[in-house]
Structures are given as structure tokens and as C-alpha cells.
C-alpha positions in Angstrom: 5.9 -17.5 14.4 2.7 -15.5 15.2 3.1 -12.2 16.2 1.3 -10.7 18.5 -0.5 -7.2 16.9 0.0 -4.3 18.6 0.6 -0.6 17.7 3.3 1.4 17.0 4.5 4.5 19.4 2.8 8.1 17.7 5.4 9.1 14.4 8.1 10.6 14.5 9.9 12.9 12.4 11.8 10.1 11.2 8.7 7.6 10.7 6.9 10.2 8.6 10.0 10.8 6.3 9.3 7.3 3.8 5.9 8.3 3.6 6.6 12.0 2.1 9.5 10.3 0.3 6.8 8.2 -1.8 4.1 10.6 -2.0 6.9 12.7 -3.4 7.9 9.8 -6.2 3.8 9.5 -6.6 3.5 13.3 -7.7 6.9 12.8 -9.7 4.6 9.8 -11.5 1.4 12.0 -12.0 3.2 14.3 -13.9 5.3 12.1 -15.9 1.8 9.7 -16.8 0.0 13.6 -17.9 3.1 14.0 -20.3 2.1 9.8 -21.7 -1.2 10.8 -21.8 -0.4 14.4 -23.7 2.1 12.2 -25.8 -0.5 9.7 -26.9 -3.2 12.2 -27.9 -0.9 13.7 -29.8 0.5 10.7 -31.5 -2.9 9.5 -32.0 -4.2 12.7 -33.8 -6.2 14.9 -31.2 -9.6 15.5 -33.4 -9.4 12.1 -34.9 -9.2 10.6 -31.4 -11.9 12.5 -30.5 -13.9 11.7 -33.0 -13.2 7.7 -32.0 -14.1 8.3 -28.9 -17.5 9.4 -29.6 -18.3 6.3 -31.4 -17.2 4.2 -28.4 -20.4 2.2 -26.7 -19.8 3.6 -23.4 -22.3 0.1 -22.3 -19.3 -2.0 -22.1 -18.1 0.4 -19.0 -19.7 -1.2 -16.6 -18.5 -4.6 -16.9 -14.7 -3.1 -17.6 -14.9 -1.8 -14.2 -16.5 -5.0 -12.4 -13.6 -6.4 -14.2 -10.7 -4.4 -12.5 -12.3 -4.7 -9.5 -11.8 -8.4 -9.9 -8.7 -8.2 -10.3 -8.2 -6.5 -7.1 -10.4 -8.5 -5.2 -8.0 -11.7 -5.8 -4.8 -9.8 -5.8 -6.3 -8.4 -2.1 -7.1 -12.4 -1.6 -3.2 -13.3 -2.5 -2.1 -10.7 0.0 -4.0 -11.4 3.2 -3.2 -15.5 2.3 0.9 -13.6 2.7 0.0 -12.4 5.6 -1.4 -15.7 7.0 1.4 -17.9 5.4 4.3 -15.4 7.3 2.4 -15.5 10.4 2.0 -11.5 10.5 -0.5 -10.5 13.4 -4.0 -10.3 13.1 -5.4 -7.8 11.6 -8.8 -6.6 11.0 -10.2 -7.5 7.6 -10.5 -4.1 6.8 -7.2 -2.8 8.1 -6.0 -5.2 5.7 -7.7 -4.4 2.8 -7.2 -0.5 3.4 -3.3 -1.3 3.4 -3.6 -3.2 0.4 -5.7 -0.6 -1.6 -3.3 2.0 -0.1 -0.4 0.4 -2.0 -2.3 0.9 -5.8 -1.7 4.3 -5.1 2.2 3.8 -5.1 1.5 1.8 -9.2 3.0 5.2 -10.7 6.4 5.2 -8.9 9.0 3.3 -10.6 9.4 -0.2 -10.8 6.2 0.2 -8.4 8.7 0.4 -5.8 6.5 2.8 -3.7 4.3 -0.4 -3.2 6.7 -1.0 -0.3 4.2 1.2 1.4 2.6 -1.6 2.6 4.9 -3.0 4.4 5.6 0.8 6.4 2.2 0.5 7.1 1.7 -2.6 8.1 4.3 -1.8 10.4 2.3 1.1 11.6 -0.6 -1.1 12.2 1.2 -4.5 13.6 4.9 -3.6 14.8 5.6 -5.9 11.7 9.6 -4.9 11.0 9.8 -4.2 7.6 12.5 -6.9 6.4 9.4 -9.5 7.6 7.0 -8.0 5.1 8.7 -7.2 2.6 9.2 -10.3 0.6 5.7 -10.2 0.3 5.8 -7.2 -2.1 8.1 -8.6 -3.7 6.7 -12.3 -4.1 3.5 -10.2 -5.4 5.3 -8.7 -8.2 6.9 -11.7 -9.4 3.7 -13.8 -9.3 2.3 -11.3 -10.9 4.8 -11.3 -13.8 4.4 -15.2 -14.2 1.0 -14.9 -14.3 1.2 -12.1 -17.5 3.9 -14.8 -19.1 1.2 -17.7 -18.8 -1.2 -15.6 -20.0 0.9 -13.9 -23.4 1.7 -17.7 -24.1 -2.1 -18.4 -24.1 -2.2 -16.0 -27.3 0.7 -17.8 -28.6 -2.3 -19.8 -30.2 -3.4 -16.7 -32.3 -0.2 -14.7 -32.6 3.0 -16.4 -33.7 5.3 -13.8 -33.1 7.4 -12.6 -29.8 7.7 -15.9 -28.2 11.1 -15.6 -28.4 11.1 -12.8 -25.7 8.3 -14.6 -23.8 10.8 -17.2 -23.5 13.8 -15.5 -22.2 11.4 -13.8 -19.6 10.2 -17.1 -18.6 14.2 -18.6 -17.9 14.7 -15.5 -15.9 12.2 -15.9 -13.9 12.8 -19.7 -13.3 16.3 -19.3 -13.1 15.7 -16.8 -10.0 13.5 -18.9 -8.6 15.9 -21.5 -8.8 18.7 -19.4 -7.2 16.5 -18.1 -4.3 15.7 -21.8 -2.9 19.3 -22.7 -3.4 19.4 -22.4 0.6 23.1 -23.6 0.3 24.1 -21.0 -2.3 22.1 -18.1 -0.9 24.3 -18.9 2.3 27.5 -18.9 0.3 26.4 -15.1 -0.7 25.3 -14.2 2.6 28.8 -15.4 3.5 30.5 -13.0 1.4 28.7 -10.0 2.3 29.6 -10.1 5.8 32.8 -8.8 4.9 31.3 -5.8 3.0 30.7 -3.2 6.0 27.8 -1.8 4.9 26.1 -5.2 4.4 27.8 -6.9 7.9 25.7 -4.3 10.1 22.3 -5.6 8.4 23.2 -9.4 8.2 20.7 -10.4 10.3 17.6 -8.4 8.5 18.8 -9.8 5.3 18.5 -13.2 7.0 14.8 -12.6 7.4 14.2 -11.2 4.3 15.5 -13.7 2.6 14.0 -16.9 4.7 10.4 -14.8 4.2 11.4 -14.7 0.5 12.3 -18.6 0.6 9.0 -19.5 2.1 6.6 -17.0 -0.3 8.5 -19.2 -3.5 8.2 -22.3 -2.4 6.7 -24.5 -5.3 3.1 -25.4 -3.3 2.5 -21.4 -2.4 4.1 -20.4 -6.3 1.7 -22.4 -7.2 -1.2 -21.1 -5.6 -0.2 -17.6 -6.3 0.4 -17.8 -10.0 -3.1 -19.8 -10.6 -4.9 -16.7 -8.4 -2.5 -14.5 -10.1 -3.6 -15.3 -14.1 -7.2 -15.4 -13.0 -7.1 -12.0 -11.4 -5.0 -10.7 -14.4 -7.2 -12.3 -17.0 -10.0 -10.0 -16.0 -8.2 -6.9 -17.1 -7.3 -8.8 -20.5 -10.8 -9.3 -20.7 -11.5 -5.3 -19.6 -9.2 -4.5 -22.6 -11.4 -7.1 -24.8 -14.7 -5.5 -24.0 -12.8 -2.1 -24.9 -12.1 -3.0 -28.2 -15.8 -4.3 -28.7 -16.9 -0.9 -27.7 -15.1 0.8 -30.4 -16.2 -1.6 -33.2 -14.8 -5.0 -33.4 -17.1 -8.3 -33.2 -16.8 -10.1 -30.4 -15.0 -13.2 -31.2 -12.4 -16.1 -29.4 -10.0 -15.1 -31.6 -10.6 -10.9 -30.6 -10.4 -12.3 -26.9 -7.2 -13.7 -27.1 -5.2 -11.6 -28.7 -6.4 -9.2 -26.3 -4.7 -11.4 -23.5 -1.8 -11.6 -26.1 -1.4 -7.9 -26.3 -2.3 -6.9 -22.9 -0.7 -9.5 -21.1 2.7 -8.6 -23.4 2.6 -4.9 -23.2 2.6 -5.2 -19.1 5.4 -7.4 -18.9 6.8 -4.6 -20.9 6.1 -1.7 -18.8 7.2 -4.0 -15.6 10.6 -4.6 -17.1 11.0 -1.0 -18.3 10.8 0.1 -14.3 9.3 3.7 -15.6 6.6 4.4 -13.4 3.9 2.3 -13.4 5.6 1.1 -17.0 4.6 4.6 -18.5 5.5 5.2 -22.3 6.5 1.0 -22.5 2.9 0.3 -21.8 1.2 2.7 -23.8 3.6 1.8 -26.6 3.2 -1.9 -26.3 -0.5 -1.8 -26.7 -0.5 0.7 -29.3 2.1 -0.5 -31.2 0.9 -4.4 -31.1 -2.4 -3.7 -32.0 -1.2 -2.0 -35.3 0.7 -4.9 -35.9 -1.5 -8.1 -34.7 -4.8 -6.8 -35.9 -5.3 -6.6 -39.6 -8.3 -4.9 -40.1 -8.9 -1.3 -41.9 -10.3 0.3 -39.3 -7.4 -0.3 -36.7 -6.0 2.8 -37.2 -3.5 5.2 -35.1 -6.3 7.0 -33.6 -8.4 3.9 -32.6 -5.1 2.5 -31.1 -4.8 5.5 -28.8 -8.0 5.7 -27.8 -8.2 1.7 -27.1 -4.4 2.3 -25.4 -5.8 5.6 -23.7 -9.3 3.6 -22.4 -7.7 0.6 -21.0 -4.9 2.8 -19.3 -7.9 4.4 -18.1 -9.8 1.7 -16.9 -7.1 -0.5 -15.3 -4.0 1.8 -14.1 -5.7 5.2 -13.2 -8.7 3.6 -11.7 -6.2 2.2 -9.4 -4.5 5.1 -8.7 -7.7 6.8 -7.6 -8.7 4.0 -5.6 -5.5 3.4 -4.0 -5.6 7.2 -3.2 -8.6 7.3 -1.6 -7.6 4.6 0.0 -4.4 5.8 1.1 -6.0 9.0 3.0 -8.4 6.6 5.1 -6.0 3.9 6.3 -4.0 7.1 7.3 -6.6 8.2 9.4 -7.8 4.7 10.9 -4.2 4.2 11.7 -3.5 7.8 14.0 -6.5 7.4 15.4 -5.7 3.6 17.1 -2.3 4.9 17.4 -3.4 7.6 19.8 -5.9 5.2 21.9 -3.3 3.1 21.9 -2.2 2.3 25.6 1.3 3.1 25.0 -0.3 6.7 24.0 -2.0 7.2 26.6 0.7 6.0 29.1 2.6 8.9 26.9 -0.1 11.2 27.8 -0.1 10.9 31.7 3.9 10.8 31.7 3.6 14.2 30.1 
């Protein structure tokens, strides 16, 4: 059901508070991230780590950044496709892009819950209720996780360990999707929830939330989203491969497969941990798997630490930087639209 786009009223204190809370969580995540970077530096033996960094071939940096930007571009395409599937009001492409990129700034919030910022910004731009658009954020995270499972599974060609964990995660993901697609089961659950006072008042929003979630997880749409996710996240796996090449390893197909397995598995560990941005868990996963899998005298703790820091700066922290800039821009853009909207003009005339 198409929605006619219109702009919300000027923000009240209540409307500002969600963004204020998200900004505080962003600061907490940023502080935690600095501590994690410091810990990785110490574990990698600071002086030895600096010597390793000096040997890094910096010519690989431009293609690494391009691969990361390719990931963002494809993820944006999936976001915009989700908007079309839910028939959420027409947005200018630049506004849609600004909202999507702003969500990257919240990647360092616990469980990436801060990415629901996109639903808040979308409500300001189109007056779309958060219950309508929130399933998009959930679908993005789930399909990204399934895509990472697929990429990690491809790595099992060369890496024989860890398939048990991947199998468990795959079964859990499949079970969750099957439950969501069983309307009769979900409606029985809703019937029981109607007797819970706190939930009863929100049943209408809960039904809207479920209906849109059900739609986004239909097999055809799920396949398209996961396919986009596998291509987009392979970009970051390839970026990790180039980082290892820049640190002196030969650019072989085996190294690409191992890089894909390590990057995908570490990202899954970070997501499952529910830590801000997977901080700590993802770093431990990358460094630990490098030392465990790559049987090469050159793979020392300082080189593993260098590779970990470089890939996290090229993926997570680059995204946070881009997202922070986008958030500042989109906030100004939405404020200008709100101030020039007919509702705002009428309010000024009445006053």
C-alpha cells in the first residue's frame, strides 16, 4: 500500500530523545572501540607492530577502499529495494542514500541496534511509522548473517575446522525463518500475547511489524537479498586478502579462500557476541584464526595484530566515519525540509 510522502512536524523534545540516546550509545561504543584498538596494539607488542606496519605495501589501500565502498553500494541497493518492496513513500535517491549511510555510524552500538536510527530518520522524511520500516533493519542484519555463513562455508574447501559452529548457526537461522513464515504459529503466539497488559496496547504495531517481516522473508525476496549480501560482503573479504598481500603474502587462490573464511567467520562471531560493532570478538576472531590457520613462519602475533587493525580500520571504522558525516548532512537536510513544509508554514502563520 503506497504511502504519500509528507514531512513530519518540527521535532519535539520527545522526538529528539531517541536520537540523543543513540548518540550516547555511539559515544560508549567509540570509547570501547578505542580500548579494543589499544588492547590489540599491546597484544601485538607495540614496537614490533609498528615495524610490521612500516613494511606494509600501501599501494593496496586504494583498491581496499574501493572494495569496501562496493560493499556499501550493494548494501544500499538492498536497502532501497526493501523500501520498494514495502511500498514506503517515494524518497529522493540522495535522501534514501543519506539515511542508509547515517545508519553506518551506529555500527558500534550493541548488536547494531543503533541502526534503527534509519527507521527514525525515515519517519521524519516520510512519516512512516517505525513499526513499518523496522523489519528492514532486521532483514538487513539477518540476510547479511546468512550471506556470511555462505561465504564462510565456501572457505571450508581449504579450512576443515569450524564447520560444526557454522552448521549450528545455519540451523538456527533456518529455524527462525521457518517460524516467521508459519503464520498460524505466529498468530497463536499473538493470541497469547494479547493477555499481557504491556503488549496488548501495542498489538496493532506488533501485527504491522510481523506482516512486513513476513513479506521480506518470503523465499524469493530472501534469495535476492542473500545473493546481494554474498557479493557485497565478499568485497570486504577480498579487502582482507589484499591486506595480507600488502603484508607480504603471495596472492594465491588459497589465500583468498582462507581470507574469506576468516573474515566471514570473525564477522559472524562479532555479530553473535552482540558487543558494540562486534568489538573485541571480531578482532579476537581475525587474529586468532590467522595464527591458527596460516601455517607460515611469517605469521607472528605482531603481523596478525597488524592485519586485524588494518582490516577493522578499512571496514568498521571507515564505515563509522562515513556514517557520522552522512548523519550530520542528513540531519541538516531533513531540518530544512521540515522547516519549509506546509505544516511548519501553517504553524508559523498561526503563531
